[in-house]
C-alpha positions in Angstrom: 199.1 -111.5 -233.1 200.3 -109.7 -236.4 202.5 -106.8 -235.8 201.0 -103.6 -237.2 202.5 -101.9 -240.2 204.9 -99.6 -239.4 205.1 -95.9 -240.7 208.8 -96.5 -242.0 207.7 -99.5 -244.2 204.8 -97.7 -245.7 207.1 -94.7 -246.3 209.7 -96.9 -247.9 207.2 -98.8 -250.4 205.6 -95.4 -251.2 208.8 -93.6 -252.3 209.8 -96.5 -253.9 206.7 -96.8 -256.2 207.0 -92.6 -256.7 210.7 -92.8 -257.7 210.6 -96.2 -259.6 213.8 -97.1 -257.9 215.1 -98.3 -254.9 218.0 -96.2 -255.2 216.4 -92.9 -255.9 213.6 -93.8 -253.0 217.1 -94.6 -250.9 218.5 -91.0 -251.9 215.5 -89.3 -250.9 214.7 -90.7 -247.7 218.3 -90.6 -246.6 218.6 -93.9 -246.1 221.2 -96.7 -247.5 219.7 -98.9 -250.3 219.8 -102.0 -248.2 217.6 -100.6 -245.6 214.6 -99.8 -248.4 215.1 -103.6 -249.3 214.6 -104.5 -245.6 211.7 -102.5 -245.0 209.9 -103.6 -248.3 210.7 -107.5 -247.4 209.0 -106.6 -244.1 206.0 -105.0 -245.2 205.8 -107.6 -247.8 206.2 -110.5 -244.4 203.9 -108.5 -242.5 201.1 -108.3 -244.9 201.7 -112.0 -246.9 201.4 -110.6 -250.4 203.8 -109.6 -253.0 203.6 -105.9 -253.2 206.4 -105.0 -255.9 207.4 -107.2 -259.1 211.6 -106.0 -259.6 213.8 -107.0 -262.2 216.7 -105.2 -263.1 215.4 -102.5 -265.1 211.9 -101.9 -263.6 209.5 -102.0 -260.5 205.8 -103.2 -261.5 203.0 -102.8 -258.6 200.8 -105.8 -258.0 197.1 -105.7 -257.6 198.0 -106.0 -253.8 200.6 -103.4 -254.1 198.4 -101.0 -255.8 195.6 -101.2 -253.5 198.1 -100.5 -250.5 199.5 -97.6 -251.9 196.5 -95.6 -252.5 195.8 -96.1 -248.5 199.1 -95.6 -247.9 199.7 -92.1 -249.2 196.5 -91.3 -247.1 197.9 -92.7 -244.3 201.1 -90.9 -244.7 199.6 -87.6 -245.3 197.4 -87.9 -241.7 200.7 -88.6 -240.3 202.2 -85.7 -241.7 199.9 -83.4 -240.8 199.2 -84.5 -236.7 202.6 -83.9 -236.6 202.8 -80.9 -238.4 200.0 -80.0 -235.9 202.0 -80.7 -233.0 205.8 -79.4 -233.9 205.0 -76.7 -235.9 205.6 -73.1 -233.7 205.7 -70.8 -236.3 204.6 -70.1 -239.9 207.6 -70.7 -241.6 207.1 -71.8 -245.3 209.1 -74.9 -245.5 208.8 -79.0 -246.1 208.0 -80.5 -249.8 205.8 -79.4 -252.3 204.5 -81.0 -255.3 202.6 -79.7 -257.7 201.4 -81.0 -260.8 200.6 -78.5 -263.8 199.7 -78.3 -267.2 202.2 -77.9 -270.3 203.3 -74.3 -270.5 206.1 -72.4 -271.5 204.8 -68.9 -270.5 208.1 -67.0 -269.3 206.1 -65.2 -266.7 204.9 -68.7 -265.3 208.7 -70.1 -265.6 209.5 -66.9 -263.5 206.7 -67.1 -260.8 208.2 -70.7 -260.3 211.6 -69.7 -260.1 210.9 -66.7 -257.8 209.2 -69.0 -255.3 211.6 -71.1 -255.3 214.3 -68.3 -254.5 212.2 -66.8 -251.8 211.4 -69.8 -249.7 214.7 -71.9 -250.1 213.5 -73.7 -247.5 210.9 -75.4 -249.8 211.7 -78.6 -251.9 209.8 -78.0 -255.0 209.0 -80.6 -257.3 206.9 -78.9 -260.1 205.2 -82.1 -262.8 204.4 -81.0 -266.3 201.4 -83.2 -268.1 198.3 -82.7 -269.5 196.7 -85.7 -267.3 194.6 -85.2 -264.2 196.6 -86.5 -261.3 194.7 -87.8 -258.3 196.3 -85.8 -255.7 195.5 -87.9 -252.8 196.3 -91.0 -254.1 199.7 -89.5 -256.2 201.0 -87.7 -253.5 200.7 -84.1 -255.0 199.7 -80.7 -253.3 198.8 -78.2 -255.8 197.6 -78.9 -259.5 196.7 -76.5 -261.7 193.6 -77.5 -263.7 190.7 -75.8 -266.6 187.6 -77.8 -265.9 183.7 -76.8 -265.4 183.9 -78.9 -262.8 186.4 -80.5 -259.9 186.3 -83.4 -258.0 184.6 -83.8 -254.5 187.4 -83.7 -251.7 189.3 -80.6 -253.2 189.7 -77.0 -252.9 189.4 -75.1 -255.7 190.4 -71.3 -255.9 189.5 -69.7 -259.2 192.0 -67.9 -260.7 189.8 -66.9 -264.2 186.7 -67.5 -266.0 186.6 -68.5 -269.5 184.0 -70.1 -271.8 184.7 -73.0 -274.5 184.0 -72.2 -277.9 182.8 -74.2 -281.1 185.0 -72.6 -284.0 186.0 -73.4 -287.5 187.9 -71.7 -290.1 185.8 -70.0 -292.6 187.4 -72.1 -295.7 186.1 -75.5 -293.7 182.8 -74.0 -293.3 182.8 -72.9 -297.1 183.7 -76.4 -298.0 181.4 -78.6 -295.8 178.7 -76.0 -295.0 177.8 -74.3 -291.9 175.9 -76.1 -289.0 172.2 -74.7 -288.2 171.7 -77.2 -285.3 173.2 -79.6 -283.1 172.3 -82.3 -284.8 174.1 -80.9 -287.9 177.7 -81.7 -286.3 177.1 -85.7 -287.3 178.1 -85.0 -290.8 180.8 -82.8 -290.0 184.6 -83.1 -289.0 185.4 -82.8 -285.1 188.6 -81.9 -283.6 188.3 -83.5 -280.3 190.5 -83.3 -276.9 191.0 -86.0 -273.9 189.4 -85.9 -270.9 191.0 -85.6 -267.9 194.2 -85.7 -270.6 193.8 -89.4 -270.7 191.1 -90.5 -272.6 189.3 -89.5 -276.5 186.5 -87.0 -275.9 183.1 -88.4 -277.1 181.1 -85.4 -276.0 180.7 -81.9 -276.3 178.7 -79.2 -273.7 175.1 -78.3 -274.5 175.0 -74.5 -273.4 171.2 -75.8 -272.2 173.1 -78.4 -270.1 174.4 -82.0 -270.6 176.4 -83.5 -273.4 176.2 -84.0 -277.0 177.8 -87.0 -278.3 180.3 -86.1 -281.2 182.0 -88.1 -283.5 186.0 -87.1 -283.8 188.7 -87.6 -286.8 191.5 -85.9 -285.1 192.1 -86.1 -281.4 194.9 -84.4 -279.0 195.4 -83.8 -275.3 197.1 -80.4 -276.3 194.8 -77.7 -276.9 197.1 -75.4 -279.3 197.4 -78.5 -281.6 193.5 -78.5 -282.0 193.8 -74.7 -282.6 196.0 -75.2 -285.2 194.0 -77.7 -287.2 190.8 -76.0 -286.9 193.3 -72.8 -288.2 194.6 -75.4 -291.2 190.8 -75.8 -292.3 190.5 -79.7 -290.7 187.6 -79.4 -288.9 185.6 -77.7 -286.1 187.2 -77.6 -282.9 186.3 -76.4 -279.4 188.7 -74.4 -277.5 189.4 -71.9 -274.6 188.1 -68.5 -275.4 191.4 -67.2 -274.4 193.3 -69.6 -277.2 190.5 -68.9 -279.8 189.8 -65.1 -279.3 192.6 -63.7 -281.5 191.7 -65.7 -284.4 188.1 -65.1 -284.0 188.9 -61.2 -283.8 191.5 -61.4 -287.3 188.6 -63.5 -289.3 191.1 -66.7 -289.2 188.4 -68.4 -287.2 184.5 -68.3 -286.9 182.1 -69.3 -284.1 180.1 -72.6 -284.8 176.9 -72.6 -283.2 177.1 -69.8 -280.9 174.6 -70.2 -277.7 174.2 -74.0 -278.4 177.6 -75.3 -278.0 179.5 -73.6 -275.4 180.2 -74.2 -271.4 181.9 -72.0 -268.8 185.1 -73.2 -267.4 187.3 -71.9 -264.4 191.1 -71.9 -264.5 191.5 -72.7 -260.9 194.8 -73.9 -258.1 193.3 -77.0 -256.2 194.6 -78.7 -253.5 192.9 -81.7 -251.3 190.7 -80.0 -248.7 192.2 -80.8 -244.8 192.1 -79.5 -241.7 195.6 -78.1 -241.7 196.7 -76.4 -244.8 200.6 -76.4 -245.4 201.8 -73.1 -245.2 203.9 -73.9 -248.3 200.8 -74.5 -250.3 199.1 -71.6 -249.1 202.1 -69.7 -250.0 202.3 -70.9 -253.2 198.5 -70.5 -254.0 198.5 -67.2 -252.9 201.9 -67.0 -255.7 199.4 -68.1 -258.3 196.4 -65.8 -257.9 198.8 -62.9 -258.4 200.5 -64.1 -261.3 196.8 -64.8 -262.9 195.7 -61.6 -262.0 198.7 -59.9 -263.9 199.0 -62.4 -266.5 195.6 -63.7 -267.4 192.5 -61.8 -268.8 189.7 -61.5 -265.6 186.3 -62.3 -266.1 186.6 -62.7 -269.8 183.5 -64.9 -270.3 181.2 -61.9 -269.4 182.4 -60.1 -272.3 181.1 -60.5 -275.8 183.3 -61.8 -278.0 183.9 -58.8 -280.6 184.7 -56.5 -277.6 187.0 -58.7 -275.8 190.8 -57.6 -275.8 193.4 -60.2 -277.7 195.9 -62.0 -275.7 198.4 -60.0 -277.6 196.9 -56.6 -276.3 195.8 -57.6 -273.0 195.6 -55.1 -270.7 197.2 -54.5 -267.4 195.5 -54.9 -264.1 195.7 -50.8 -263.7 194.1 -50.4 -267.2 191.3 -53.1 -266.3 190.5 -51.5 -263.1 190.1 -47.4 -264.8 187.3 -46.4 -266.8 187.6 -47.0 -270.4 189.1 -44.5 -272.6 186.6 -44.7 -275.3 183.5 -43.8 -272.7 184.3 -40.8 -271.9 184.2 -38.8 -275.4 180.8 -40.6 -276.2 179.6 -38.8 -272.7 180.9 -35.5 -273.6 180.4 -35.5 -277.7 176.6 -34.3 -277.2 176.5 -31.9 -274.7 179.6 -29.8 -276.1 178.2 -29.2 -279.5 174.8 -28.2 -278.2 176.5 -25.5 -275.6 178.1 -24.0 -278.3 174.7 -23.8 -280.5 172.9 -22.0 -277.6 176.0 -19.7 -277.1 176.4 -18.8 -280.2 172.1 -18.1 -280.6 171.8 -15.7 -277.5 173.3 -12.4 -278.9 170.5 -12.9 -282.2 167.8 -14.1 -279.7 168.6 -10.7 -277.5 168.2 -8.6 -280.5 164.9 -9.9 -281.2 163.6 -9.5 -278.2 165.0 -6.2 -277.9 162.9 -5.1 -281.4 159.7 -6.5 -279.8 
């Protein structure tokens, strides 16, 4: 009977794949490089299959290695949860935390990462910036920050902000190419497209009535700010988040295209794998994200009319958002105050007339 695969062998294999180097995997596990090599050799001998093709410069997964890696991540995660459920006697925030976020250089978000690392020094924080939607289970990530209209099954999503995707173009482009009046008119227009899950060029836009509309793109980018700039420069029609497009719409540099026909509600959310035991470091980081979002992201932007939404440069603070709108106060007082003054002035004359009668 073949001996069962050992956890140490699976761990050596998965760490090597993640690190793309035997030396880096050995350093992360705190063992000699020769130990990693022996464990990988034993694993391949047990399975009777080559898992990695190793050269002096690279490591390449074989088909068998790729299949094993997906299952190894699930097994190692289950082992980690089982150990934690028994060994953890307190709620101290410690351990490894791997986070995937889209590219952003917002100072407040960078401060969030640094403040979290300072507040929880026992957490080994790994932050990966990429537009690609990583597979949290397969790639071994604990939390991801995403903007999407739907999320994969098996994930818990904590919504941080709701927004809309809007079709927009510059007035110059519409003056030159005409204003589309129906969805079918997009076939004769230049469309600026994003990437699905940050990987494949998009071929469809969402219809407000549900479903997808096939669109021919002429310009593609997985960075939404590039599409925004291209739209401003009159290169075509782009589908952009309201939070990015709104300032340009308010200033007149961009115009809504097919409002009410091409748009979809999206959620910016912190997502993490659904599991019985959620590590304290994951809960702590998701809570930190929620506080950051409440302070830095305009809330419920999708419920307001575009012309009434504040721009990103003039976002109200949380306290201001909670307070009544200042312009509502004079509007309520404007009518009764003049009427009261008029009645007060008329009272003496009315009294005199009554006396003469």
